[in-house]
VEXDREN-2710 file (C-alpha; in Angstrom, 1 decimal):
% VEXDREN-2710
k/r/px/py/pz
1/MET/-18.7/19.4/22.4
2/LEU/-21.1/20.5/19.5
3/GLU/-24.1/19.0/21.6
4/ASN/-26.9/20.2/19.8
5/VAL/-24.7/19.0/15.8
6/VAL/-26.1/15.7/14.4
7/ARG/-22.8/13.3/13.7
8/PHE/-22.5/11.0/10.9
9/ASP/-23.6/7.8/11.5
10/MET/-20.8/5.6/12.2
11/LYS/-23.0/2.4/13.8
12/LYS/-24.7/2.5/9.7
13/ALA/-23.7/-1.1/8.8
14/PRO/-21.6/-1.0/5.4
15/LYS/-23.0/-1.4/2.1
16/ARG/-22.1/-4.0/-0.3
17/GLN/-20.5/-2.8/-3.1
18/LYS/-21.9/-0.8/-6.2
19/LEU/-20.6/0.5/-9.6
20/ARG/-17.7/-2.0/-9.7
21/PHE/-17.6/-2.1/-13.6
22/ILE/-17.7/2.1/-13.5
23/GLY/-14.8/2.4/-10.8
24/TYR/-12.6/0.2/-12.9
25/LEU/-13.3/1.7/-16.4
26/LYS/-12.5/5.0/-14.1
27/ALA/-9.0/3.0/-13.5
28/LEU/-8.2/1.6/-16.5
29/PRO/-7.3/5.6/-18.3
30/VAL/-4.7/5.7/-15.2
31/LEU/-3.3/2.8/-15.4
32/TRP/-2.4/3.0/-19.3
33/SER/-1.8/6.6/-19.1
34/HIS/1.3/5.4/-16.4
35/LYS/2.1/2.7/-18.3
36/GLY/1.7/0.9/-15.1
37/LYS/1.6/-3.6/-14.6
38/ILE/0.4/-5.2/-11.7
39/THR/1.4/-8.4/-10.6
40/LYS/0.0/-11.3/-8.7
41/VAL/2.1/-12.9/-6.2
42/ASN/1.2/-16.7/-4.5
43/MET/-2.4/-15.6/-5.4
44/LYS/-3.2/-19.1/-6.6
45/GLY/-6.1/-20.3/-4.7
46/ILE/-6.8/-16.8/-2.8
47/LYS/-9.9/-15.6/-2.7
48/PRO/-12.7/-13.2/-0.8
49/PRO/-13.1/-12.5/2.0
50/TYR/-9.5/-11.5/3.2
51/LEU/-8.4/-8.1/4.5
52/LEU/-6.1/-6.3/1.8
53/LEU/-3.6/-4.3/3.4
54/ALA/-1.7/-1.5/1.0
55/ASN/0.7/1.1/0.7
56/HIS/-0.9/4.7/0.7
57/ASN/0.5/7.8/-1.4
58/ALA/-1.5/9.4/-4.0
59/LEU/-5.1/9.9/-4.8
60/MET/-4.3/7.4/-7.6
61/ASP/-3.6/4.3/-5.5
62/VAL/-7.5/4.0/-5.8
63/ASP/-7.9/3.5/-8.9
64/ILE/-4.8/0.7/-8.7
65/LEU/-6.6/-1.2/-5.9
66/ASN/-9.9/-1.4/-8.0
67/LEU/-7.9/-2.6/-10.9
68/ALA/-5.7/-5.5/-8.6
69/THR/-9.2/-6.6/-7.2
70/PHE/-11.5/-6.7/-9.8
71/PRO/-14.0/-8.2/-10.5
72/HIS/-14.7/-8.8/-6.3
73/ARG/-16.2/-6.6/-4.1
74/VAL/-14.0/-4.3/-2.1
75/ASN/-15.3/-2.4/1.5
76/TYR/-12.8/0.3/2.0
77/VAL/-11.9/2.0/5.7
78/ILE/-12.2/6.2/4.7
79/ALA/-11.6/9.1/6.3
80/ILE/-14.3/11.1/7.4
81/ASP/-13.3/14.4/5.1
82/GLY/-13.6/11.9/2.1
83/PHE/-17.3/11.6/2.7
84/ILE/-17.8/15.2/2.4
85/GLY/-20.4/15.9/0.3
86/ARG/-21.1/12.7/-1.5
87/GLU/-21.4/10.4/1.7
88/LYS/-24.4/8.5/-0.1
89/LEU/-22.2/7.9/-2.8
90/LEU/-19.1/6.7/-1.1
91/ARG/-21.3/3.7/1.2
92/ASN/-22.9/3.0/-2.0
93/VAL/-19.3/1.8/-3.0
94/GLY/-18.0/0.1/-0.1
95/GLY/-16.9/2.6/1.9
96/ILE/-16.5/2.5/5.8
97/CYS/-16.1/5.6/7.3
98/LYS/-13.1/6.4/10.1
99/ARG/-12.0/9.3/12.1
100/LYS/-8.3/8.9/12.1
101/PHE/-6.0/7.3/15.2
102/THR/-8.9/6.6/16.8
103/ASN/-10.0/2.7/18.2
104/ASP/-13.3/2.8/17.1
105/LEU/-15.6/-0.5/18.0
106/ASN/-18.1/-0.6/15.5
107/LEU/-15.0/-0.6/12.6
108/ILE/-15.0/-3.8/13.7
109/ARG/-18.1/-5.2/13.9
110/HIS/-18.3/-3.7/10.0
111/LEU/-15.1/-5.6/8.8
112/ARG/-17.0/-8.5/10.6
113/THR/-19.8/-7.7/8.1
114/VAL/-17.9/-7.6/5.3
115/LYS/-16.7/-10.9/6.2
116/ASN/-19.5/-12.9/6.7
117/ASN/-20.4/-10.9/3.2
118/GLY/-17.5/-13.1/1.5
119/ASP/-16.4/-9.6/0.0
120/ILE/-12.3/-8.0/0.7
121/ILE/-11.6/-5.6/3.5
122/GLN/-9.4/-3.0/2.3
123/ILE/-7.6/-0.9/4.7
124/PHE/-4.9/1.6/4.5
125/VAL/-2.9/1.1/7.5
126/GLU/-0.8/4.3/7.2
127/ALA/-4.0/6.7/7.3
128/ARG/-2.4/9.0/5.4
129/TYR/-0.8/9.9/2.6
130/SER/3.2/9.1/2.9
131/LEU/4.7/12.5/3.9
132/CYS/8.3/11.6/1.9
133/GLY/7.4/8.0/-0.1
134/THR/8.9/5.8/3.1
135/THR/6.4/4.0/5.2
136/ALA/5.1/5.7/8.1
137/ILE/4.3/3.3/11.2
138/ILE/2.4/0.5/11.5
139/PRO/1.1/-0.6/14.5
140/GLU/0.6/-4.0/16.3
141/SER/-2.9/-3.2/16.0
142/VAL/-3.0/-4.6/12.4
143/ALA/-2.0/-8.1/13.1
144/LYS/-4.5/-7.9/16.3
145/LEU/-7.3/-6.9/13.7
146/ALA/-5.9/-10.4/11.5
147/LYS/-6.0/-12.8/14.6
148/LEU/-9.4/-11.9/14.9
149/LEU/-11.0/-11.7/11.7
150/LYS/-9.0/-15.2/10.6
151/VAL/-9.2/-14.6/6.6
152/PRO/-6.2/-14.3/4.9
153/VAL/-3.6/-11.5/4.5
154/VAL/-2.4/-9.6/1.4
155/MET/-0.5/-7.0/0.7
156/LEU/-1.2/-4.0/-2.3
157/MET/2.3/-2.3/-2.7
158/MET/2.3/0.4/-5.1
159/HIS/5.5/2.4/-7.1
160/GLY/5.8/5.2/-8.7
161/HIS/2.5/6.9/-7.2
162/HIS/4.1/9.1/-5.1
163/ILE/6.6/11.0/-7.4
164/ASN/3.8/12.1/-10.0
165/SER/2.2/13.6/-7.2
166/PRO/4.2/14.1/-3.6
167/PHE/1.4/14.9/-0.7
168/TRP/3.4/17.8/-0.5
169/ASN/2.7/19.3/-4.3
170/LEU/-0.4/16.8/-5.6
171/HIS/0.8/18.2/-9.4
172/ASN/-0.1/15.5/-11.8
173/ARG/3.8/14.5/-13.0
174/LYS/2.9/12.1/-15.5
175/ILE/5.7/9.7/-14.9
176/LYS/5.6/6.4/-16.4
177/GLY/6.7/3.2/-15.4
178/ILE/4.8/3.1/-12.2
179/GLU/4.0/-0.6/-10.3
180/ALA/1.9/-2.7/-7.7
181/GLU/2.1/-6.0/-6.5
182/LEU/-0.4/-7.9/-4.8
183/LYS/0.6/-10.5/-2.3
184/CYS/-0.7/-13.3/-0.2
185/LEU/1.6/-12.7/3.2
186/MET/-0.3/-15.4/4.8
187/ASN/-3.4/-17.7/4.3
188/ALA/-6.2/-18.1/6.7
189/GLU/-4.3/-21.0/8.6
190/GLU/-1.3/-19.6/8.8
191/VAL/-3.6/-16.5/10.4
192/GLU/-4.9/-18.7/13.2
193/SER/-2.0/-20.6/14.2
194/LEU/1.0/-18.0/13.6
195/PRO/1.7/-16.2/16.8
196/LEU/1.2/-12.6/17.0
197/GLU/4.5/-11.8/16.7
198/GLU/4.8/-13.3/13.4
199/VAL/1.9/-12.0/12.4
200/ASN/3.1/-8.4/13.1
201/LYS/6.5/-9.1/11.8
202/ARG/5.5/-9.8/8.2
203/ILE/3.0/-7.3/8.0
204/GLN/5.6/-4.5/9.5
205/ASP/8.5/-6.5/6.7
206/ALA/6.0/-6.2/3.4
207/TYR/5.4/-2.3/4.2
208/VAL/8.7/-1.1/4.0
209/TYR/9.4/0.8/0.9
210/ASP/11.2/4.0/-0.2
211/GLU/9.6/5.4/-3.4
212/TYR/13.1/7.7/-4.5
213/LYS/15.6/4.9/-3.7
214/TRP/12.7/2.6/-6.3
215/GLN/12.5/6.2/-8.9
216/LYS/16.4/6.4/-8.6
217/GLU/16.7/2.3/-9.8
218/LYS/14.4/2.2/-12.2
219/GLY/15.6/5.3/-13.6
220/ILE/12.7/7.7/-13.9
221/GLU/13.0/11.2/-14.2
222/VAL/10.3/14.2/-13.9
223/LYS/10.5/16.7/-15.6
224/TYR/8.3/19.1/-14.2
225/LYS/9.4/23.0/-14.1
226/GLY/8.3/23.1/-10.5
227/ARG/9.2/19.7/-9.3
228/ALA/10.9/21.1/-6.2
229/GLU/8.0/23.6/-5.1
230/GLY/6.5/22.1/-1.8
231/LEU/9.4/20.1/-0.9
232/HIS/10.0/22.5/2.0
233/LYS/6.9/21.8/3.8
234/VAL/8.6/18.3/4.7
235/LEU/12.1/19.2/4.9
236/TYR/11.7/22.6/7.1
237/GLN/15.3/22.4/8.6
238/CYS/18.6/23.3/6.9
239/PRO/21.2/20.6/7.4
240/HIS/23.8/23.1/7.1
241/CYS/23.0/25.9/9.3
242/HIS/20.4/23.8/10.7
243/THR/17.7/26.7/11.6
244/GLU/14.5/25.6/11.8
245/TYR/11.0/27.0/9.3
246/GLU/13.1/29.1/6.9
247/MET/13.0/26.6/4.2
248/ASP/11.6/27.3/0.9
249/SER/11.4/26.6/-2.9
250/LYS/10.7/27.7/-5.8
251/ASP/10.5/25.9/-9.2
252/ASN/13.3/23.2/-9.1
253/ILE/15.5/24.8/-6.1
254/LEU/14.6/24.2/-2.2
255/PHE/17.0/26.4/-0.8
256/CYS/17.2/28.2/3.2
257/LYS/16.1/31.5/3.4
258/HIS/18.9/32.0/7.4
259/CYS/21.8/31.1/5.2
260/GLY/20.6/31.4/1.6
261/LYS/22.1/27.6/1.0
262/LYS/20.0/26.1/-2.2
263/TRP/19.9/22.6/-3.5
264/GLU/18.6/21.3/-7.2
265/TYR/15.9/19.1/-7.3
266/THR/17.1/16.6/-10.2
267/THR/15.3/14.7/-12.6
268/LEU/15.8/11.7/-10.5
269/GLY/14.6/12.3/-7.3
270/GLU/17.9/13.7/-5.3
271/LEU/19.1/16.1/-3.9
272/LYS/22.2/18.4/-4.9
273/ALA/23.7/21.4/-3.2
274/LEU/24.3/24.5/-5.6
275/ASP/27.5/25.2/-4.0
276/GLY/29.6/23.4/-1.8
277/GLU/29.0/20.3/0.1
278/THR/26.0/18.1/-0.1
279/GLU/24.9/17.0/3.0
280/LEU/22.1/14.5/2.3
281/SER/21.3/14.6/-1.4
282/HIS/18.6/11.8/-0.5
283/ILE/14.8/13.1/0.9
284/PRO/14.3/10.4/3.7
285/ASP/17.6/10.8/4.7
286/TRP/17.2/14.8/5.3
287/TYR/13.4/13.4/6.9
288/GLU/15.0/11.1/9.2
289/TRP/18.0/13.5/10.2
290/GLU/14.6/16.2/11.3
291/ARG/13.1/12.9/12.9
292/ALA/16.4/12.0/14.8
293/ASN/16.7/15.9/15.9
294/VAL/13.4/15.7/17.1
295/ALA/13.6/12.8/19.6
296/LYS/16.4/14.7/21.1
297/GLU/14.3/17.8/21.9
298/VAL/11.9/15.1/23.4
299/LYS/14.6/12.8/25.7
300/GLU/15.7/15.9/27.0
301/GLY/12.9/17.5/27.6
302/LYS/12.6/20.6/25.7
303/TYR/10.0/19.8/22.6
304/HIS/6.8/22.4/23.3
305/PHE/4.7/23.5/20.9
306/GLU/2.1/26.8/21.5
307/SER/0.2/28.4/19.4
308/GLU/-3.0/31.0/19.1
309/VAL/-5.0/29.2/16.4
310/HIS/-8.7/28.9/14.2
311/VAL/-10.7/25.7/14.2
312/ASP/-13.0/23.9/11.8
313/ALA/-15.0/20.7/12.9
314/LEU/-16.4/18.0/10.7
315/PRO/-19.1/16.7/12.7
316/ASN/-20.8/15.0/10.2
317/ALA/-20.2/14.8/6.2
318/ASP/-22.4/18.0/5.6
319/LYS/-20.1/20.9/5.8
320/PHE/-17.0/22.0/8.0
321/LEU/-18.3/23.9/11.1
322/HIS/-16.1/27.0/12.0
323/LEU/-15.6/27.2/16.3
324/GLY/-13.4/30.4/15.9
325/LYS/-10.4/31.0/17.4
326/GLY/-8.7/28.4/20.0
327/LYS/-4.7/27.8/21.9
328/LEU/-3.6/24.5/21.0
329/ILE/-0.6/23.4/23.1
330/HIS/1.6/19.8/21.8
331/ASP/4.1/18.8/24.9
332/ILE/5.1/15.3/26.3
333/ASN/1.1/15.1/27.8
334/GLY/-0.3/14.8/24.1
335/PHE/-2.8/17.7/22.5
336/HIS/-4.2/20.2/24.7
337/LEU/-6.2/22.8/22.5
338/GLU/-9.0/25.0/24.2
339/GLY/-11.3/27.4/23.5
340/TYR/-15.0/29.8/22.7
341/TYR/-17.7/28.6/20.6
342/LYS/-18.0/31.4/18.0
343/GLU/-21.7/31.2/18.4
344/ASN/-22.4/31.8/22.3
345/ASP/-18.5/32.1/23.7
346/GLU/-18.9/28.5/25.1
347/HIS/-16.0/27.5/26.6
348/TYR/-14.5/24.5/25.5
349/SER/-11.2/21.8/25.5
350/LEU/-10.0/18.8/23.8
351/ASP/-7.1/16.3/25.4
352/ILE/-5.5/13.3/23.7
353/PRO/-3.0/11.9/26.3
354/ALA/0.4/11.4/23.9
355/LYS/0.4/7.7/25.5
356/ASP/-2.1/6.9/23.4
357/THR/-1.1/8.7/20.1
358/TYR/0.9/6.1/18.0
359/GLY/0.8/9.5/15.0
360/VAL/-1.3/12.0/14.2
361/HIS/-2.7/13.7/10.2
362/ILE/-1.7/16.6/9.0
363/GLU/-2.3/18.9/6.0
364/TYR/-0.6/20.9/3.7
365/GLU/-2.4/24.1/2.8
366/TYR/-5.5/22.3/3.3
367/LEU/-8.2/22.6/0.6
368/GLY/-6.5/26.3/0.3
369/LYS/-8.4/28.0/3.2
370/TYR/-5.7/29.1/6.4
371/GLY/-2.8/27.0/5.7
372/ASP/-1.0/24.0/7.3
373/CYS/-2.8/22.2/10.2
374/ILE/-3.4/19.4/12.4
375/ASP/-6.4/16.9/12.6
376/LEU/-7.2/16.3/15.7
377/ASN/-10.0/13.0/16.2
378/THR/-12.2/12.1/18.6
379/LEU/-15.0/9.0/18.2
380/ASP/-17.4/12.2/17.7
381/ASP/-15.6/14.5/16.2
382/THR/-12.5/15.5/13.8
383/LEU/-11.4/19.1/14.5
384/TYR/-8.8/21.2/11.8
385/VAL/-6.9/23.4/13.8
386/TYR/-4.6/25.6/11.7
387/PRO/-2.1/27.5/13.8
388/GLU/-1.2/31.3/13.3
389/CYS/1.4/31.8/14.6
390/GLU/4.4/32.9/12.4
391/LYS/6.9/29.8/12.0
392/PHE/6.1/26.4/12.7
393/ALA/6.3/23.3/10.9
394/VAL/3.1/21.1/11.1
395/THR/5.5/17.8/10.3
396/LYS/7.6/18.6/12.9
397/ILE/4.2/18.5/15.3
398/SER/3.8/15.2/13.6
399/LEU/7.0/13.1/13.7
400/ALA/7.1/14.7/18.0
401/THR/3.9/12.5/18.0
402/GLU/5.4/9.4/16.9
403/GLU/8.5/9.8/19.2
404/ILE/6.6/10.8/22.3
405/TYR/5.0/8.0/21.8
406/LYS/7.8/5.7/21.3
407/LEU/9.3/7.6/24.3
408/LEU/6.2/6.5/26.4
409/ASN/5.7/3.3/25.4
410/LYS/9.5/1.9/25.5
END
C-alpha cells in the first residue's frame, strides 16, 4: 500500500533523553493540583538500566512517570500518532516510535541500545488507554522481552487518572488524591534465573487494577456535572432490554433509547437505576457482561461486522493521508479491508489474521473528524478506519478481537 509515500524511519536509533528537567517542572503542577503521592517499594539499589512497565489511563500518566523516574533518563515507546508534527521533539525527549499491536524487530534493537546506554526502557504494555479503568490484555511477549533484556523489571501502577479524565470523556475533573507506586518486581538476577512462566505471572499479577473500586474505597467524589457523558461508548448494550447500540448519555445520566431505562452515574463512580432494579452498578462488571455476550457470539459463529468505511492513513509523522472509501469486514478470520485510492482509483486490500491479533486500538470521536474508528496497523502503515453504518460500537469490535484471539489460541 502507498508504495510511493515516504514512511516513518523505524530503524533510526533512539536518542538519549534531553530536556529532563523541563519535563520534571512541567509535571510538578500536575502532581500538586491533584494532591498526588508517589511511593517507592523495593527500589533500594535498583538503578538504570531497567524495564519500566506502567498502566495507561490518561495523558497525565507521562507526567507522573517523569516525576517517579527523575533524574534518570528514560526512553519511551510511543505510538506513531503521538509523533504527528513533532517528530524532532519526541525523538529528543527519548521517544521510540511503534505501530500498535505489531511485532517489530526494530524495537528490540532499539531497546537493546537503551539498555547499553544505561537508561530506563519504558513501555505502556496495554498499548492504549484503558476503556473502563481495568487491565487490558498483557501478552506473554512482555515476559519474553524481560528475559531477553536481562534487566530489572519495575512497575509503575497509577491510580486516579482514569477517574479524572476517562478515555470516553477526557474532561479534567480535577480530582484530588491520585496515587502512584513505583515497585521493583524482579531484579536482574531473578529475571535471568526464574522460568518464563514465573516472570510472566509476576508481571500479570502486578497489572491487576480497578479504578472504580479504588475510587469507592478512597471515597473520592467526582462532582463534574457531565460526568456520564460519553460512557455509552463503552457501555453500548442495555442490560435491561439487551438491545445494542441504543445507549446514550447526558450530564450524569446513562440511558437506553430503546426501552427508556435510566441510570444515574453517582459521584462515587457507581451506576444506580432511577427506576426498578440496578442490574449492574459497577462499570467494569457491565463491560465484562458485554464481553461475555460477545464471546458467546464468537463461539456460536454468529459474530460478524461489515460496513462501508472512511479510511485515513498515517505512513509517517507528517500528516494523515485521505485514502477515500472502503469496506471493512471483521469476523473469525480477522480484519479484511479493501477499497480504492482516491487519487488514482487503484484497488488495495489489507488482511490482518485473527490468530495473530490479541487486541486492536480504537478511538472515540478521534480528532473530532469522522467519529469513532478502528486503528489497523502493519509494520509500514497505520490506517484509521471509520465505519459509516448507522449503528455499531467500536468497543464491541475491540472485545470481539480479544475473544476471537482467545478462541483461536486456546
